[in-house]
C-alpha positions in Angstrom: -4.9 12.1 -19.6 -3.2 8.7 -19.0 -0.1 8.1 -16.9 1.7 5.3 -15.1 0.4 5.2 -11.5 3.1 5.1 -8.8 2.7 4.7 -5.1 4.0 3.0 -2.0 2.9 -0.1 -0.2 3.7 -1.0 3.4 6.0 -3.9 4.2 5.1 -6.1 7.1 7.6 -7.6 9.5 10.7 -5.9 8.2 12.5 -3.5 10.4 14.8 -2.1 7.7 12.1 -1.5 5.1 8.8 0.1 6.0 7.5 0.7 2.4 8.2 -0.5 -1.1 7.6 1.5 -4.3 5.1 0.2 -6.8 3.7 1.2 -10.2 1.0 0.2 -12.6 2.0 -2.1 -15.5 -0.1 0.0 -17.9 -1.0 3.6 -18.2 -4.2 4.6 -16.4 -6.5 7.5 -16.4 -5.7 10.0 -13.7 -9.3 9.9 -12.5 -8.7 6.5 -10.8 -5.5 7.5 -8.9 -7.4 8.3 -5.7 -9.3 5.0 -5.8 -6.1 3.0 -6.5 -4.4 4.8 -3.5 -7.3 3.8 -1.2 -6.9 0.1 -2.2 -3.1 0.1 -1.8 -3.4 1.8 1.6 -5.0 -1.4 2.9 -2.3 -3.7 1.6 0.7 -5.1 3.4 3.4 -7.2 1.7 6.1 -9.3 3.3 9.7 -9.8 2.1 11.3 -11.1 0.0 10.0 -9.0 -2.9 11.6 -8.8 -6.4 11.3 -6.2 -9.0 8.2 -6.9 -11.1 6.4 -9.0 -8.5 2.6 -8.5 -8.7 1.5 -6.7 -5.5 -2.2 -6.3 -6.6 -3.6 -8.2 -9.6 -6.4 -6.6 -11.6 -6.9 -3.7 -9.2 -10.5 -2.6 -9.1 -11.3 -4.9 -12.0 -9.5 -2.6 -14.5 -7.2 -5.3 -15.9 -4.2 -3.4 -14.5 -1.7 -5.0 -12.2 0.3 -3.1 -9.5 3.9 -4.4 -9.5 6.9 -3.7 -7.3 9.7 -1.5 -8.6 12.3 -2.5 -5.9 13.9 -5.6 -4.5 13.8 -6.4 -0.8 15.6 -9.4 0.4 14.6 -11.3 3.6 17.1 -10.8 6.4 
């Protein structure tokens, strides 16, 4: 079964925002959800971030990008 993968990624150096929501730009098989989560658990991003910014390009060589679903402005 295929679904859009959603998760959170940590934000570095921003006191107001600790995490940002992300999703896959394509549907993926549920069997890779745990592997995707392990990769994203090691990633930190810094602000500013816009909706649709690529957080992780071609995750695990699947051809799928992980993009932000929220906007965070730099203070």
